[in-house]
C-alpha positions as CSV (number, residue, x, y, z in Angstrom):
1,X,11.1,0.8,15.0
2,X,8.5,-1.8,16.6
3,X,4.9,-1.9,15.9
4,X,1.9,-3.2,18.0
5,X,2.0,-7.1,16.9
6,X,5.3,-7.4,15.4
7,X,6.2,-10.8,16.9
8,X,3.0,-12.0,15.7
9,X,3.9,-10.6,12.0
10,X,7.0,-12.8,11.7
11,X,6.4,-14.6,7.9
12,X,7.5,-17.8,6.7
13,X,10.4,-18.3,4.6
14,X,10.3,-17.9,0.6
15,X,9.3,-21.4,-0.8
16,X,7.7,-23.3,2.5
17,X,4.5,-24.3,2.5
18,X,3.5,-21.5,4.7
19,X,4.8,-18.9,2.6
20,X,2.6,-20.1,0.0
21,X,-0.2,-20.3,2.5
22,X,-0.1,-16.6,3.4
23,X,0.0,-15.9,-0.3
24,X,-2.9,-17.9,-0.9
25,X,-4.7,-16.2,2.1
26,X,-3.9,-12.5,1.4
27,X,-4.9,-13.3,-2.1
28,X,-8.5,-14.5,-0.8
29,X,-8.6,-11.4,1.1
30,X,-7.5,-8.9,-1.2
31,X,-10.1,-10.6,-3.9
32,X,-13.2,-10.1,-0.9
33,X,-12.3,-6.0,-1.0
34,X,-13.2,-5.5,-4.8
35,X,-16.6,-6.5,-4.4
36,X,-17.1,-4.1,-1.9
37,X,-16.0,-1.7,-4.1
38,X,-17.8,-2.8,-7.1
39,X,-20.8,-2.2,-4.4
40,X,-19.7,1.7,-3.4
41,X,-19.3,2.4,-7.4
42,X,-23.1,0.8,-8.1
43,X,-24.5,3.1,-5.1
44,X,-22.5,6.1,-6.5
45,X,-24.1,5.1,-9.9
46,X,-27.5,4.8,-8.7
47,X,-27.5,8.2,-7.0
48,X,-26.2,10.0,-10.1
49,X,-24.1,12.8,-10.5
50,X,-21.0,11.4,-8.9
51,X,-22.5,12.2,-5.3
52,X,-20.8,9.7,-3.3
53,X,-17.6,11.0,-5.3
54,X,-18.2,14.8,-4.3
55,X,-18.9,13.8,-0.5
56,X,-16.3,11.7,0.1
57,X,-13.5,12.6,-2.2
58,X,-10.3,14.8,-1.6
59,X,-10.8,18.6,-2.3
60,X,-7.5,20.2,-1.9
61,X,-7.4,22.9,0.1
62,X,-10.3,23.0,1.9
63,X,-11.3,22.0,5.0
64,X,-14.5,20.3,3.9
65,X,-12.3,17.9,1.5
66,X,-10.1,16.6,4.4
67,X,-12.7,13.8,5.0
68,X,-12.1,12.6,1.6
69,X,-8.3,11.3,2.8
70,X,-10.2,8.2,4.5
71,X,-13.0,7.8,1.9
72,X,-11.3,8.5,-1.0
73,X,-9.5,5.0,-1.8
74,X,-13.1,3.6,-1.7
75,X,-14.3,5.6,-4.5
76,X,-13.6,5.6,-8.2
77,X,-14.6,8.1,-10.7
78,X,-16.7,5.3,-13.2
79,X,-16.8,1.8,-14.1
80,X,-13.5,2.1,-16.2
81,X,-11.5,3.9,-13.3
82,X,-12.5,1.2,-10.7
83,X,-11.4,-1.7,-13.4
84,X,-8.3,-0.2,-13.9
85,X,-7.3,-0.3,-10.4
86,X,-8.9,-3.7,-9.3
87,X,-6.3,-6.2,-10.6
88,X,-3.2,-4.1,-9.6
89,X,-4.4,-3.8,-6.4
90,X,-5.2,-7.3,-5.9
91,X,-1.9,-8.2,-6.9
92,X,0.5,-5.9,-5.2
93,X,-1.8,-6.1,-2.0
94,X,-1.7,-9.8,-2.0
95,X,2.5,-9.6,-1.5
96,X,1.8,-6.9,0.9
97,X,-0.5,-8.7,2.8
98,X,1.6,-11.5,2.6
99,X,4.3,-9.6,5.0
100,X,2.1,-9.8,7.8
101,X,-1.5,-8.8,8.4
102,X,-0.5,-6.0,11.1
103,X,2.3,-4.3,9.7
104,X,0.1,-4.6,6.5
105,X,-2.4,-2.5,8.4
106,X,-0.2,0.0,9.7
107,X,1.3,0.6,6.2
108,X,-1.9,1.1,4.6
109,X,-2.7,3.6,7.1
110,X,1.0,5.7,6.4
111,X,0.3,5.4,2.7
112,X,-3.4,6.6,2.9
113,X,-2.2,9.2,5.1
114,X,1.1,10.8,3.1
115,X,-0.9,10.3,-0.4
116,X,-4.0,11.8,1.2
117,X,-2.5,15.0,2.9
118,X,-0.1,15.5,0.3
119,X,-2.8,15.5,-2.2
120,X,-4.9,18.2,-0.1
121,X,-1.6,20.4,0.2
122,X,-0.7,20.4,-3.6
123,X,-3.3,19.3,-5.5
124,X,-5.3,21.3,-7.7
125,X,-8.0,23.2,-5.6
126,X,-10.8,23.0,-8.8
127,X,-10.7,19.0,-8.5
128,X,-12.3,16.1,-6.5
129,X,-9.9,13.4,-6.2
130,X,-10.8,9.6,-5.8
131,X,-9.4,6.4,-6.8
132,X,-7.4,3.4,-5.0
133,X,-4.5,4.1,-7.3
134,X,-2.4,6.1,-4.5
135,X,-2.6,2.8,-2.4
136,X,-1.7,1.0,-5.4
137,X,1.2,3.0,-6.0
138,X,2.1,2.6,-2.5
139,X,2.1,-0.9,-2.1
140,X,4.5,-1.0,-5.0
141,X,6.5,1.3,-2.9
142,X,6.5,-0.7,-0.3
143,X,7.4,-3.7,-1.9
144,X,10.2,-2.6,-4.0
145,X,11.8,-0.8,-0.7
146,X,11.3,-3.7,1.7
147,X,13.2,-5.4,-0.8
148,X,16.1,-3.1,0.0
149,X,15.9,-2.8,3.8
150,X,15.1,-6.3,4.5
151,X,17.0,-7.8,1.9
152,X,14.2,-9.7,0.6
153,X,14.9,-10.4,-3.1
154,X,11.4,-12.0,-3.6
155,X,9.6,-8.5,-2.7
156,X,11.9,-6.9,-5.0
157,X,11.4,-9.5,-7.8
158,X,7.8,-9.1,-7.3
159,X,7.7,-4.9,-7.5
160,X,9.8,-5.2,-10.4
161,X,7.7,-7.7,-12.5
162,X,4.5,-5.5,-11.4
163,X,6.3,-2.6,-12.2
164,X,7.3,-3.7,-15.8
165,X,3.7,-5.3,-16.2
166,X,2.4,-2.4,-15.4
167,X,5.1,0.0,-17.1
168,X,2.5,2.7,-18.5
169,X,1.1,3.1,-15.2
170,X,4.3,4.2,-13.9
171,X,4.3,7.5,-16.1
172,X,1.5,8.7,-13.9
173,X,3.5,9.6,-11.0
174,X,4.9,12.5,-13.3
175,X,3.0,15.8,-14.2
176,X,0.6,15.1,-17.1
177,X,-2.4,17.1,-18.9
178,X,-4.4,14.0,-18.4
179,X,-7.4,14.4,-15.3
180,X,-5.0,12.0,-13.1
181,X,-3.7,13.1,-9.5
182,X,0.0,12.3,-10.3
183,X,0.6,14.1,-6.9
184,X,-1.4,11.1,-5.3
185,X,0.1,8.2,-7.3
186,X,4.0,9.9,-6.5
187,X,3.0,10.4,-2.5
188,X,1.5,7.1,-2.5
189,X,4.7,5.6,-3.3
190,X,6.7,7.9,-1.0
191,X,4.1,6.8,1.4
192,X,5.1,3.1,0.9
193,X,8.9,3.6,1.1
194,X,8.1,5.4,4.4
195,X,6.2,2.2,5.4
196,X,9.0,-0.4,4.5
197,X,11.3,1.5,6.4
198,X,9.0,2.0,9.5
199,X,7.9,-1.1,9.6
200,X,10.4,-3.1,8.6
201,X,11.0,-6.9,10.0
202,X,14.1,-7.0,12.6
203,X,16.6,-9.8,11.7
204,X,16.9,-12.0,15.1
205,X,20.1,-11.2,16.7
206,X,22.2,-14.4,17.1
207,X,22.6,-15.6,20.6
208,X,25.8,-15.2,22.1
209,X,27.7,-18.9,23.0
210,X,28.6,-18.9,26.8
211,X,32.2,-20.6,26.4
212,X,34.6,-20.7,23.9
213,X,35.3,-17.9,20.8
214,X,32.8,-15.1,21.1
215,X,32.0,-16.0,24.9
216,X,30.1,-13.4,26.8
217,X,30.7,-15.2,30.2
218,X,33.5,-13.6,32.3
219,X,35.2,-15.6,35.0
220,X,36.2,-13.7,38.2
């Protein structure tokens, strides 16, 4: 499947100067997102009673909770929740973004929609779901699946390393008694896998020779 801007998203080869430059730019961009999340949380704390969380979170099974699919990744249930998501978001987001800006944005949209709609459909109707962890798991799934569909060992290696680094978080894709939306984590992971397949980078086809073995030119 092709997508808008596919040609502009051709990433540099691993280990080249251009590759590390793209990692650096992606890191700066992801770091710039974090202060925005902290500002939003500060406003929520200032308003009190989690008003932004209730107004912008996903409320499963309720029509007035559908808008939370878009807004909930920007909201968090307290500072500890935000701290816990910030570093993983920077790490996985950096490598996901380094693979190309446009397909990063398209992948993010798919992850947010798959995770959000899934939570709205199968989540606890008595809960209000907020947080960027569904997106974090989505980027992790994206990198892991991209390693297979594009035969990119560095994507696979990064996903495996981050997965090992935060192995305790991976348990959160399974049902738990804790107040954690495992549905959002699991479906975010699935959304990342779907994104890797939909927006995979196509390998350039070799140009056939005009003459000699393998020639496509026919004499009449």
